[in-house]
C-alpha positions in Angstrom: -8.5 -33.2 -18.6 -5.9 -31.5 -16.5 -7.8 -30.6 -13.3 -10.6 -32.2 -11.5 -12.1 -28.9 -10.2 -10.9 -25.3 -9.4 -9.4 -26.3 -6.0 -7.3 -29.0 -7.8 -6.1 -26.3 -10.4 -5.2 -23.9 -7.6 -3.2 -26.6 -5.9 -1.3 -27.5 -9.1 -0.8 -23.7 -9.9 0.6 -23.1 -6.4 3.3 -25.7 -7.1 4.5 -23.2 -9.8 4.5 -20.3 -7.4 6.5 -21.9 -4.4 9.3 -19.2 -5.2 7.0 -16.6 -3.7 6.1 -18.2 -0.3 7.3 -16.1 2.4 7.7 -13.1 0.4 4.9 -11.3 1.8 2.6 -11.3 -1.2 -1.0 -10.6 -1.6 -3.2 -13.0 -3.7 -6.2 -11.7 -5.7 -8.7 -13.8 -7.3 -10.7 -12.7 -10.2 -14.5 -13.1 -9.4 -16.1 -15.5 -9.8 -14.3 -18.5 -11.0 -10.9 -17.2 -10.1 -11.4 -17.0 -6.4 -11.6 -20.9 -5.5 -8.4 -21.2 -7.5 -6.9 -18.3 -5.6 -8.0 -19.5 -2.4 -5.9 -22.8 -2.8 -2.9 -20.6 -3.9 -3.1 -18.3 -1.0 -3.4 -21.3 1.4 -0.4 -22.9 -0.2 1.7 -19.8 0.0 0.5 -18.7 3.5 -0.6 -15.5 2.1 -3.8 -13.2 2.5 -6.6 -13.5 -0.1 -8.8 -10.7 -1.5 -10.8 -10.1 -4.7 -9.8 -8.0 -7.6 -12.9 -6.4 -8.6 -13.0 -5.3 -12.1 -15.7 -4.1 -14.2 -15.2 -3.6 -17.9 -16.4 -0.3 -19.5 -18.2 -1.4 -22.6 -18.8 0.9 -25.5 -22.4 1.9 -25.2 -23.6 0.5 -28.7 -21.2 -2.4 -28.6 -20.9 -3.6 -24.9 -18.4 -6.5 -25.7 -15.9 -3.9 -26.9 -14.1 -2.7 -23.9 -13.0 1.0 -23.7 -11.6 0.8 -20.3 -12.0 -0.8 -16.8 -12.7 0.4 -13.2 -11.7 -0.9 -9.9 -12.3 -0.2 -6.2 -11.0 3.1 -4.7 -11.9 5.2 -7.7 -9.4 3.4 -9.9 -10.0 3.8 -13.6 -8.1 2.6 -16.8 -9.4 4.1 -19.9 -8.3 3.0 -23.4 -8.2 6.3 -25.1 -7.7 4.9 -28.5 -10.9 2.7 -28.5 -12.8 5.7 -26.9 -11.6 8.0 -29.6 -12.1 5.6 -32.6 -15.8 4.8 -31.4 -16.6 8.6 -30.7 -17.8 7.8 -27.3 -18.3 11.2 -25.5 -17.4 12.2 -22.0 -21.0 12.1 -20.9 -21.6 8.6 -22.4 -18.3 7.3 -20.7 -19.5 8.7 -17.4 -22.9 7.1 -17.7 -21.3 3.8 -18.3 -18.8 4.2 -15.5 -21.5 5.3 -13.1 -23.6 2.1 -13.8 -20.7 -0.4 -13.6 -19.4 1.2 -10.4 -22.8 0.6 -8.8 -22.4 -3.1 -9.6 -18.7 -3.2 -8.5 -19.6 -1.7 -5.1 -22.6 -3.9 -4.6 -20.3 -6.9 -5.3 -17.7 -5.6 -2.9 -20.2 -5.4 -0.1 -21.6 -8.8 -0.9 -18.2 -10.5 -1.1 -16.3 -8.7 1.8 -19.1 -8.3 4.2 -17.7 -5.1 5.5 -14.1 -6.1 5.7 -11.6 -3.5 4.2 -9.7 -4.3 1.0 -6.2 -5.7 1.7 -3.6 -3.1 0.7 -1.7 -3.6 -2.4 0.8 -0.8 -2.1 4.4 -1.6 -2.3 3.4 -5.3 -2.4 4.1 -8.2 -4.6 0.4 -9.0 -5.9 -0.4 -12.4 -7.4 -3.5 -12.1 -9.6 -5.1 -15.5 -10.3 -8.0 -16.6 -12.6 -9.0 -20.2 -13.5 -7.6 -19.8 -17.0 -6.8 -17.1 -19.7 -8.7 -17.1 -23.0 -8.5 -13.6 -24.7 -6.7 -12.2 -21.5 -8.7 -8.8 -21.6 -10.0 -9.4 -17.9 -6.8 -10.5 -16.6 -4.9 -7.5 -18.3 -7.5 -5.1 -16.9 -7.0 -6.6 -13.3 -3.2 -6.2 -13.5 -3.7 -2.6 -14.6 -6.1 -2.0 -11.5 -3.6 -3.6 -9.3 -0.8 -1.4 -10.6 -3.0 1.7 -10.2 -3.6 0.8 -6.6 0.1 0.8 -5.8 1.4 -2.9 -6.4 5.2 -2.9 -6.7 5.3 -6.1 -8.7 2.4 -8.1 -10.3 2.5 -11.8 -10.9 -0.3 -13.0 -13.3 -0.9 -16.8 -12.6 -3.4 -19.1 -14.2 -3.6 -22.9 -14.3 -3.9 -23.1 -18.1 -3.4 -20.7 -20.9 -3.0 -20.9 -24.8 0.6 -21.8 -25.8 1.1 -18.1 -27.1 -0.5 -16.3 -24.2 2.5 -14.3 -23.2 2.3 -12.5 -26.4 -1.2 -11.5 -25.6 -0.4 -9.9 -22.3 1.9 -7.3 -23.2 3.6 -5.6 -20.2 0.9 -5.5 -17.8 2.4 -8.1 -15.5 6.0 -8.3 -14.3 5.8 -12.1 -14.2 3.4 -14.7 -16.1 3.0 -18.1 -14.7 1.1 -20.8 -16.1 1.9 -24.7 -15.7 0.0 -25.7 -18.7 0.1 -23.9 -22.1 -1.3 -26.5 -24.7 -1.5 -25.9 -28.4 -5.1 -27.3 -28.7 -6.6 -24.6 -26.5 -10.2 -23.9 -27.3 -12.0 -23.0 -24.1 -10.7 -22.9 -20.5 -13.4 -25.4 -19.5 -12.2 -28.3 -21.6 -9.3 -28.7 -19.1 -11.7 -29.2 -16.0 -13.8 -32.3 -15.2 -15.9 -30.1 -13.1 -16.2 -26.6 -14.5 -19.6 -25.6 -12.9 -20.3 -22.0 -12.6 -19.1 -20.4 -9.3 -21.9 -18.8 -7.2 -21.5 -15.7 -5.1 -21.9 -18.0 -1.9 -18.8 -19.9 -2.8 -16.8 -16.7 -3.3 -17.8 -15.4 0.0 -17.2 -18.7 1.7 -13.6 -18.5 0.2 -12.8 -15.1 1.4 -14.4 -15.6 4.8 -12.3 -18.9 5.4 -9.1 -17.2 4.2 -9.9 -14.3 6.5 -10.1 -16.5 9.6 -6.9 -18.3 8.7 -3.6 -17.3 10.4 -1.1 -16.1 7.8 2.2 -14.7 7.8 2.2 -13.0 4.5 -0.5 -10.4 5.1 0.3 -7.3 7.4 -3.3 -7.6 8.6 -2.6 -10.9 10.1 0.8 -10.3 11.6 1.3 -8.6 15.0 -1.7 -7.1 16.7 -5.3 -7.1 15.3 -5.9 -4.1 13.1 -8.5 -1.7 14.0 -8.3 0.1 10.7 -6.4 -0.2 7.5 -7.4 1.9 4.4 -6.4 4.1 1.7 -6.5 7.8 2.7 -7.3 10.8 0.7 -6.4 13.8 2.5 -7.6 17.4 1.7 -4.8 19.9 2.4 -4.2 23.3 1.2 -6.3 23.0 -1.9 -4.8 19.6 -2.7 -5.9 15.9 -2.1 -3.0 13.9 -1.1 -3.1 10.1 -1.1 -2.0 7.9 1.8 -2.3 4.8 3.7 -3.6 4.8 7.3 -3.1 1.7 9.5 -4.2 1.6 13.2 -3.7 -1.5 15.3 -6.4 -2.3 17.8 -5.4 -0.6 21.2 -2.7 1.5 19.5 -0.8 3.9 21.8 -0.5 6.5 19.1 0.0 7.2 15.5 3.2 8.0 13.6 2.9 10.3 10.5 5.8 9.6 8.0 7.3 12.6 6.1 9.4 11.2 3.3 12.4 12.6 1.5 13.0 14.2 -1.9 12.4 11.9 -4.7 10.4 9.5 -2.7 6.9 9.0 -1.8 4.3 7.0 0.4 5.6 3.9 -1.4 9.1 4.1 0.0 10.2 0.6 0.8 12.4 1.8 3.5 9.6 3.8 5.3 7.2 0.9 4.5 9.5 -1.4 6.3 9.9 0.8 9.4 5.9 1.3 9.3 5.4 -2.5 9.4 7.7 -2.8 12.3 5.8 0.1 14.2 2.5 -1.6 13.5 3.8 -4.9 14.9 4.8 -2.8 18.0 1.2 -1.7 18.4 1.6 1.8 16.8 -0.5 3.4 14.0 1.0 4.6 10.8 0.2 7.2 8.2 2.3 7.2 5.1 1.2 9.8 2.6 2.4 12.0 -0.3 3.6 15.5 0.6 2.9 16.8 -2.9 0.7 15.9 -5.7 2.2 14.4 -9.0 1.8 17.8 -10.7 3.5 19.6 -7.9 6.4 17.2 -7.7 7.2 18.1 -11.4 8.4 21.5 -9.9 11.7 20.4 -8.1 11.5 23.8 -6.2 8.4 22.3 -4.2 10.4 19.1 -3.3 13.0 21.1 -1.3 10.4 23.8 -0.1 10.6 22.9 3.7 8.0 25.4 4.6 5.4 24.0 2.2 6.2 20.5 3.2 5.8 21.3 6.8 2.4 22.9 6.0 1.3 19.7 4.4 2.4 17.7 7.3 0.6 20.0 9.6 -2.6 19.8 7.5 -2.3 15.9 7.4 -2.0 15.8 11.1 -5.1 17.8 11.6 -7.0 15.6 9.2 -5.6 12.5 11.2 -6.8 13.8 14.4 -10.4 13.9 13.1 -10.5 10.3 12.1 -12.4 8.1 14.4 -9.9 5.5 14.9 -7.3 8.1 16.0 -9.4 10.1 18.2 -7.4 10.9 21.5 -4.3 9.1 20.2 -0.7 10.6 20.6 0.9 11.7 17.2 4.5 11.5 16.4 6.5 12.2 13.3 9.0 10.1 11.4 11.0 12.1 9.0 13.5 10.8 6.3 16.1 12.9 4.6 14.6 16.3 3.8 11.3 15.1 5.3 13.0 15.1 8.7 13.4 19.2 8.3 9.6 19.2 7.5 8.8 17.1 10.5 10.8 19.3 12.8 9.4 22.5 11.3 5.8 21.4 11.9 6.5 20.1 15.3 7.7 23.5 16.3 4.3 25.0 15.6 2.9 26.3 19.0 -0.2 24.2 18.7 1.6 21.1 17.2 1.1 18.8 20.2 3.6 16.2 18.7 4.6 13.5 21.2 8.0 12.5 19.6 9.9 13.1 16.4 12.3 10.5 14.9 14.7 11.5 12.1 16.4 8.8 9.8 19.3 9.9 7.8 17.7 13.4 8.1 18.6 16.9 7.2 17.3 18.7 10.5 19.6 21.6 9.6 17.0 22.5 6.9 14.6 23.3 9.7 16.8 26.4 10.4 15.7 28.7 13.3 12.7 26.4 13.9 14.9 23.9 15.6 15.1 25.9 18.8 11.2 26.0 19.0 10.8 22.2 19.0 9.5 20.9 22.2 8.9 17.3 21.2 11.5 14.6 22.2 13.6 14.2 19.2 15.7 11.2 18.1 18.3 11.6 15.4 19.4 8.4 13.6 22.2 8.4 11.2 24.5 5.9 9.6 27.7 5.5 11.2 29.4 5.9 7.8 27.2 8.9 6.5 29.9 11.2 7.8 28.8 14.4 6.1 25.2 14.0 7.5 26.5 13.1 11.0 28.2 16.4 11.1 24.9 18.2 10.0 23.0 16.4 12.6 25.5 17.3 15.4 25.1 20.8 14.5 21.5 20.6 14.6 21.4 18.8 17.8 23.2 21.7 19.5 20.3 24.0 18.5 17.6 21.8 19.9 16.3 22.5 23.3 14.2 19.6 23.8 14.8 16.1 25.0 17.1 14.7 22.2 19.4 11.9 21.2 21.8 11.2 18.4 21.9 7.5 17.6 24.6 6.1 15.1 23.9 2.9 13.3 27.3 1.2 13.1 28.5 0.5 9.4 25.4 2.0 7.8 25.5 4.5 4.8 22.8 7.2 4.1 20.0 4.8 2.9 20.7 2.2 5.4 20.9 -0.6 2.7 23.4 -2.7 4.6 22.2 -6.0 6.2 20.5 -5.4 9.6 20.7 -1.5 9.4 17.1 -0.9 8.6 16.1 -3.4 11.4 18.1 -1.2 13.8 16.5 2.0 12.7 13.0 0.3 13.1 14.1 -1.0 16.7 15.4 2.5 17.7 12.3 4.3 16.4 9.9 1.7 18.0 11.4 2.3 21.4 11.5 6.0 21.1 7.9 6.3 20.2 6.7 3.6 22.7 8.6 5.5 25.5 7.0 8.7 24.7 3.4 7.6 23.5 2.5 5.6 26.7 -0.5 7.0 28.4 1.5 8.2 31.3 3.9 10.2 29.1 0.9 11.4 26.8 -0.8 12.7 30.0 2.3 14.4 31.3 2.8 16.2 28.2 -0.6 17.8 28.4 -2.2 16.1 25.5 
């Protein structure tokens, strides 16, 4: 035997994952047996713990044969080849999916007790099970995590067959197993105690982890979170995906407008957003365009279209209960800064403050003179061409404004300490203009 029980297995597995400690990872356990293992891993890594709820979609007349899988948030992964080979119709697929989604949602309520799922977007996600046999469930879990926005996926198990890496394909970016014996027949043969994990134990693991202070999860660093969830924003006939985070007692919410070629997953914008959350400000990161719209490069540089999307998302935001009555600010990066200023210039915009990071405010054209929101323009000190564009735009602004140069930084602020300085400047600007006094004085 290699392990006394699943907790012992998790502790041994954690020893192979030490390189991830302090990396801000999220640990996901596969119910039910993988959750006690994952709990030990999460505790050792000082990381948040959640469940990876996956339901296999079995072929109607051969339920053991998977034609896909579903996860929370409407995520679905379909194996088109299996569906085609077995002749499953769209109606049959829909019936199977509806049945399995009911089970999935029931288990989500049972396990989390009303807590929101931990965000995986842009994060390193460690998917943990108590072992791998065929690997089909683990692969589906990795695909679900990828579909939910994970930037990097580590599949970690205490024990697996010697050739398990060949079975996993490319669904995970890193595969970790401290034991890979040749005489592998079943996972349970390596445990002294391999009793079935009950739902109550899964719930207990999650509740204990939720009550443990941790540095790895956004929801456990800085102020308590009033709301953190995936957002589906209907704007102009399209549904845009985003992530809304509102700390308890937030002074306001900052809406991010990303630049061309970027999205809600932008690591630089996420870095700044995390800093603003720690400062007690809410954030909404969202995609300005759908994937189909992004394929047309003309849309990416259509400042008017992007501004309309931003305005629509702002209207949606103000209707959310957690944001009711809060000041709203804009943070625009690159071409997104032009969209932010364009939208802020609308007569009924009621924007408390605007911050531009390495922005192209010049693309807002004649709208610049109509902006009333206090505006901070942040530019890298070595980004000479963009400095000139921002200085020209600054002269056309009639509102309170400031141009801040980050010494030694280039356009993407990749230099050591540059993005930290951007976050510090933005946080101070928004905080100064989103205080209750400033908010009231501005007539909001």
